[in-house]
C-alpha positions as CSV (number, residue, x, y, z in Angstrom):
1,M,39.6,-99.4,9.8
2,E,42.8,-97.9,8.5
3,K,45.5,-97.1,11.2
4,F,46.9,-93.6,11.3
5,D,50.4,-92.8,12.5
6,S,49.9,-89.0,12.7
7,I,47.1,-86.4,12.6
8,S,48.6,-85.3,9.1
9,H,48.4,-88.9,7.9
10,F,44.7,-89.0,9.1
11,L,43.8,-85.6,7.2
12,Q,45.6,-86.7,4.0
13,S,44.0,-90.0,4.1
14,G,40.6,-88.6,4.2
15,E,41.6,-86.3,1.3
16,F,40.8,-83.1,3.5
17,E,42.1,-79.7,2.5
18,Y,43.3,-78.3,6.0
19,R,45.2,-75.6,7.7
20,V,47.0,-75.7,11.1
21,Y,47.2,-72.8,13.4
22,D,49.2,-72.1,16.7
23,M,46.8,-70.7,19.3
24,G,49.3,-70.3,22.1
25,R,51.4,-67.0,21.6
26,K,49.2,-65.7,18.6
27,V,46.9,-67.0,16.0
28,W,49.7,-68.1,13.4
29,E,49.5,-70.5,10.5
30,I,51.9,-73.5,10.6
31,P,52.5,-74.8,7.2
32,N,51.2,-78.2,6.5
33,A,54.7,-79.6,5.7
34,L,56.2,-78.3,8.9
35,F,53.4,-79.7,11.0
36,S,54.0,-83.1,9.6
37,E,57.7,-82.8,10.5
38,I,56.8,-81.6,14.0
39,E,54.7,-84.7,14.3
40,N,57.3,-86.8,13.3
41,Q,60.0,-85.0,15.6
42,K,62.0,-83.9,12.6
43,S,61.3,-80.2,13.6
44,Q,60.6,-78.6,16.9
45,Y,57.4,-77.0,17.6
46,P,58.1,-73.4,16.8
47,Y,55.8,-71.4,19.4
48,P,55.6,-73.5,22.6
49,F,53.7,-71.8,25.4
50,Q,53.4,-73.0,28.9
51,K,55.3,-76.1,27.7
52,K,52.4,-77.0,25.3
53,A,51.7,-76.8,21.6
54,W,48.2,-75.1,21.4
55,L,46.8,-76.1,18.0
56,A,43.7,-75.2,15.9
57,L,43.1,-77.5,13.0
58,L,40.5,-76.3,10.3
59,F,39.8,-79.0,7.7
60,W,37.0,-79.7,5.0
61,P,36.3,-82.2,2.1
62,K,37.7,-80.7,-1.2
63,D,35.4,-78.0,-2.7
64,K,33.1,-78.2,0.4
65,Q,34.4,-75.1,2.5
66,Q,30.9,-75.1,4.0
67,D,31.6,-78.5,5.8
68,A,34.5,-77.3,7.6
69,V,35.4,-78.8,11.0
70,I,37.6,-77.2,13.7
71,W,39.6,-78.9,16.4
72,F,41.5,-77.1,19.2
73,L,44.0,-79.4,20.5
74,Q,46.9,-79.1,22.9
75,F,49.9,-81.5,23.5
76,P,52.8,-81.3,25.7
77,V,56.3,-80.6,24.4
78,D,59.6,-81.5,26.0
79,E,62.3,-79.0,27.2
80,L,64.0,-78.9,23.7
81,G,60.5,-78.2,22.1
82,F,59.8,-81.5,20.4
83,L,56.3,-82.7,20.5
84,K,55.6,-85.5,23.0
85,Q,54.3,-88.3,20.7
86,A,52.9,-90.4,23.4
87,S,50.2,-87.9,23.7
88,R,49.6,-87.3,20.2
89,D,49.3,-91.2,19.8
90,A,46.8,-91.3,22.7
91,F,44.6,-88.8,20.8
92,L,44.8,-90.9,17.6
93,I,43.6,-93.9,19.6
94,D,40.6,-92.0,20.9
95,L,40.0,-90.6,17.4
96,L,39.9,-94.0,15.9
97,E,37.6,-95.2,18.6
98,Q,35.3,-92.5,18.2
99,A,35.3,-92.9,14.4
100,G,34.3,-96.6,14.9
101,K,31.3,-95.7,17.3
102,N,30.2,-93.1,14.7
103,I,30.3,-95.7,11.9
104,Q,28.2,-98.1,14.1
105,A,25.8,-95.3,15.0
106,K,25.3,-94.5,11.4
107,Q,24.5,-98.1,10.7
108,T,22.0,-98.4,13.5
109,G,20.3,-95.0,12.9
110,I,21.8,-93.3,16.1
111,E,22.9,-89.8,16.1
112,A,26.6,-89.7,16.2
113,Q,28.5,-88.0,19.0
114,D,31.3,-85.4,18.9
115,G,34.1,-87.4,20.8
116,L,36.4,-84.3,21.0
117,A,34.2,-82.6,23.3
118,E,35.1,-84.8,26.2
119,S,38.9,-85.4,24.9
120,P,41.4,-84.6,27.4
121,F,43.5,-83.0,24.5
122,A,40.9,-80.5,23.5
123,F,40.6,-76.9,24.8
124,K,38.6,-74.0,24.6
125,P,40.6,-70.7,23.4
126,R,40.2,-67.6,25.3
127,E,37.4,-65.2,23.7
128,D,39.7,-62.7,21.9
129,R,41.9,-65.6,20.2
130,L,38.7,-67.4,19.4
131,A,37.4,-64.3,17.5
132,M,40.5,-63.8,15.8
133,F,40.7,-67.4,14.6
134,H,37.1,-67.3,13.3
135,A,38.0,-64.2,11.4
136,I,41.1,-65.8,9.9
137,A,39.0,-69.2,9.2
138,T,36.4,-67.1,7.2
139,T,39.0,-65.5,5.1
140,T,40.6,-68.8,4.5
141,L,37.3,-70.4,3.4
142,E,36.3,-67.4,1.4
143,Q,33.3,-66.9,3.4
144,Q,31.7,-63.6,4.6
145,P,32.5,-61.8,7.9
146,S,30.3,-61.6,10.7
147,Q,27.3,-59.2,10.9
148,H,29.7,-57.1,13.4
149,Y,32.2,-56.4,10.7
150,Q,30.4,-53.4,9.0
151,Y,30.1,-51.3,12.2
152,A,33.9,-52.1,13.1
153,H,34.9,-51.0,9.7
154,D,32.8,-47.8,9.9
155,Y,33.9,-46.9,13.4
156,L,37.4,-46.3,11.9
157,L,35.9,-43.6,9.5
158,T,35.9,-39.8,10.6
159,K,32.6,-38.3,11.2
160,E,33.0,-36.3,8.1
161,T,33.5,-39.3,6.0
162,G,30.4,-41.4,7.6
163,G,31.9,-42.7,10.8
164,P,29.7,-42.8,13.9
165,G,32.4,-41.1,16.1
166,F,35.1,-42.6,18.5
167,E,33.2,-42.1,21.3
168,K,30.5,-44.6,20.2
169,W,32.9,-47.6,20.8
170,Q,30.3,-49.4,23.1
171,F,28.6,-50.8,19.9
172,L,31.9,-52.4,18.7
173,G,31.7,-56.3,18.8
174,L,35.0,-58.2,19.5
175,Q,34.2,-60.5,16.4
176,G,33.9,-57.3,14.3
177,I,37.1,-56.0,15.3
178,A,38.8,-59.2,14.6
179,D,37.1,-59.4,11.1
180,V,38.4,-56.0,10.3
181,V,41.9,-56.9,11.3
182,A,41.9,-60.2,9.4
183,R,40.9,-58.2,6.4
184,L,43.5,-55.3,6.7
185,H,44.1,-55.5,3.1
186,E,40.5,-54.9,2.2
187,D,38.3,-51.9,2.3
188,D,41.2,-49.8,3.3
189,N,41.2,-51.2,6.7
190,E,44.8,-50.9,7.4
191,G,45.0,-47.3,6.2
192,L,41.9,-46.4,8.2
193,L,43.1,-48.0,11.4
194,A,46.6,-46.2,11.1
195,R,44.7,-42.9,10.7
196,A,42.3,-43.6,13.8
197,L,45.0,-44.7,16.2
198,S,46.0,-41.4,17.4
199,D,42.4,-40.3,18.5
200,M,40.9,-43.7,19.5
201,P,39.8,-44.2,23.1
202,E,41.8,-46.7,25.3
203,A,39.1,-49.3,25.4
204,P,38.6,-50.0,21.6
205,L,42.3,-49.3,20.9
206,C,43.2,-52.0,23.2
207,S,40.8,-54.6,21.3
208,Y,42.2,-53.5,18.0
209,A,45.8,-53.8,19.2
210,Q,45.2,-57.4,20.7
211,T,44.0,-58.6,17.4
212,L,46.7,-56.9,15.4
213,E,49.4,-59.3,17.1
214,N,48.0,-62.0,14.8
215,V,48.5,-60.3,11.4
216,K,51.4,-58.8,9.4
217,I,51.3,-55.1,9.3
218,H,53.0,-52.6,7.0
219,E,55.0,-49.5,7.5
220,T,52.2,-47.0,7.9
221,L,50.5,-48.8,10.7
222,F,53.8,-49.6,12.3
223,K,54.6,-45.9,12.5
224,A,51.2,-45.2,13.8
225,L,51.6,-47.7,16.6
226,L,54.8,-46.2,17.5
227,E,53.4,-42.7,17.6
228,R,50.6,-43.8,19.9
229,I,53.0,-45.7,22.1
230,E,55.4,-42.5,22.4
231,N,52.1,-40.5,23.2
232,E,51.0,-42.9,25.9
233,A,54.5,-43.4,27.5
234,S,54.9,-39.7,27.9
235,E,51.8,-39.4,30.0
236,E,52.4,-38.8,33.7
237,K,50.7,-42.0,34.5
238,P,50.8,-44.2,31.4
239,N,48.2,-46.9,30.8
240,I,50.5,-49.8,31.1
241,A,48.3,-52.6,29.9
242,L,47.4,-50.3,26.8
243,V,51.1,-49.6,26.1
244,A,51.9,-53.3,26.4
245,A,49.1,-54.2,23.9
246,L,50.4,-51.6,21.6
247,V,54.0,-53.2,21.8
248,R,52.6,-56.6,21.1
249,A,50.9,-55.3,18.2
250,L,54.1,-54.1,16.7
251,S,55.5,-57.8,16.9
252,T,54.4,-58.9,13.2
253,Y,55.9,-56.0,11.5
254,P,59.2,-57.3,9.6
255,S,62.5,-57.4,11.8
256,N,64.5,-54.5,10.1
257,E,66.7,-51.7,11.3
258,D,63.8,-49.5,12.0
259,K,61.9,-52.1,14.2
260,I,65.2,-52.8,16.3
261,F,65.6,-49.1,16.8
262,A,62.1,-48.7,18.0
263,I,62.1,-51.6,20.5
264,K,65.4,-50.1,21.7
265,A,63.9,-46.8,22.2
266,I,61.0,-48.4,24.1
267,M,63.5,-50.2,26.5
268,Q,65.0,-47.1,27.3
269,K,61.8,-45.4,28.4
270,P,60.5,-45.5,32.1
271,I,57.6,-47.7,31.0
272,A,60.3,-50.5,30.3
273,N,60.7,-50.8,34.1
274,E,57.2,-52.4,34.0
275,I,57.2,-56.2,33.7
276,E,54.2,-56.0,31.4
277,I,56.2,-54.3,28.7
278,I,59.2,-56.5,29.1
279,A,56.9,-59.5,29.0
280,A,55.2,-58.1,25.8
281,I,58.4,-58.0,24.0
282,S,59.6,-61.5,25.0
283,A,56.2,-63.2,24.2
284,R,55.4,-61.6,20.9
285,S,58.6,-60.2,19.5
286,W,61.2,-62.9,20.3
287,R,62.3,-63.0,17.0
288,D,63.7,-59.6,17.2
289,L,65.7,-60.7,20.1
290,E,68.0,-62.6,17.7
291,N,69.6,-59.1,17.3
292,D,72.7,-59.4,19.4
293,S,72.7,-55.7,20.6
294,L,68.8,-55.8,21.2
295,R,69.1,-59.0,23.1
296,R,71.8,-57.7,25.3
297,I,69.9,-54.5,26.3
298,F,66.7,-56.7,26.9
299,V,68.4,-59.3,29.4
300,E,70.2,-56.5,31.3
301,K,66.7,-54.6,31.6
302,L,65.1,-58.0,32.5
303,A,67.6,-58.3,35.3
304,E,66.4,-55.2,37.0
305,Q,63.1,-57.0,37.6
306,E,62.0,-59.1,40.7
307,Q,63.3,-62.5,40.7
308,I,59.8,-64.1,40.3
309,G,59.4,-62.0,36.9
310,F,62.8,-62.6,35.7
311,S,62.5,-66.4,36.1
312,A,59.2,-66.6,34.5
313,I,60.3,-64.7,31.4
314,I,63.7,-66.7,31.0
315,A,61.9,-70.1,31.5
316,D,59.4,-69.1,28.7
317,L,62.1,-67.8,26.4
318,I,64.4,-70.9,26.7
319,M,61.4,-73.1,25.6
320,I,61.2,-71.4,22.2
321,P,63.7,-73.4,20.0
322,R,65.1,-70.3,18.2
323,M,66.0,-68.6,21.5
324,R,67.3,-71.2,23.8
325,D,70.9,-71.1,22.8
326,L,70.9,-67.3,22.3
327,I,69.4,-66.6,25.8
328,L,71.5,-69.1,27.7
329,G,74.6,-67.7,25.9
330,E,73.6,-64.2,27.2
331,M,73.2,-65.7,30.7
332,R,76.7,-67.2,30.7
333,S,78.5,-64.3,28.8
334,E,81.5,-62.9,30.5
335,S,80.5,-59.4,29.9
336,R,77.1,-60.0,31.8
337,S,76.4,-57.6,34.6
338,P,76.7,-58.8,38.2
339,E,73.0,-58.3,38.8
340,L,72.2,-60.5,35.5
341,A,74.7,-63.2,37.0
342,K,72.9,-63.1,40.4
343,K,69.4,-63.4,38.7
344,F,70.3,-66.1,36.7
345,D,72.2,-68.1,39.2
346,A,69.0,-67.8,41.4
347,F,67.0,-68.9,38.3
348,M,69.3,-72.0,38.0
349,H,68.7,-72.9,41.6
350,G,65.0,-72.4,41.6
351,V,64.8,-69.3,43.7
352,V,61.6,-67.3,43.2
353,S,61.4,-64.8,45.9
């Protein structure tokens, strides 16, 4: 049996078509060439979460999309963001062993077993991520969306144009919402969602927002999200969980002057005193923190948080390869505030209270 030195090698040797997705911070495709470089430690893993690479592998025999297979795998990364190859190699050994067992089972007429089900490297994504992944997978495989798609689409219509009414959100399915968002550029879904945002109740809005963080959005929807954030933030008692979900939904809009200005404006509102809002920006919009002025505002606002929250967010950010040097540079800057210096010193000494 052929020996494989990487997962990429295994998939290429089997002549599979395949796609690789990050499942940690968001459902985001990783180009095959980059994944190969990650496996060979030529590139850092771009989206580590909780010191791991959380992966979904979708692969199928050429011209046989109906036979697609999905693997959900997690591997540790080191403090610099490189994949720890020992774990990946252990998975390959398990994979080859299971393949051998399946070949033997086929020869003897015994039903083959799914060895990944018991693999220590397998994981089950949380429900909303799983729904989004399946929605994206069906678009990749050119398959029809789930049976819940039509209602999730029609829900965005006004009653005058055939919609059921926003109060009928209890009939929405999470998979249907994910299917709509994965197909933003079909059936006028993006335009319908943008027009519906101002009147949608909190529960369905939160679900649509959670899925939006996984797809690229355009200006009209970006502005509609900002308007709803503004309205929610102006409430006497804002729904912080909803605002955080809306802030995360902004993350896939291209980083430009308008977006940087918008995030700065959010940071100046009272809601930015809530750790959930700060975490939403750091966990999803970290690329925007490459902007020098926004990053300085962010770290100073972060320094106003309790030490445990400050330390958790800094620890998370410095695991992201593109952010490590930038964040540490701000922490050590001569122009940093005394409070930021104090919080960072406590972080370095492991103080969490």
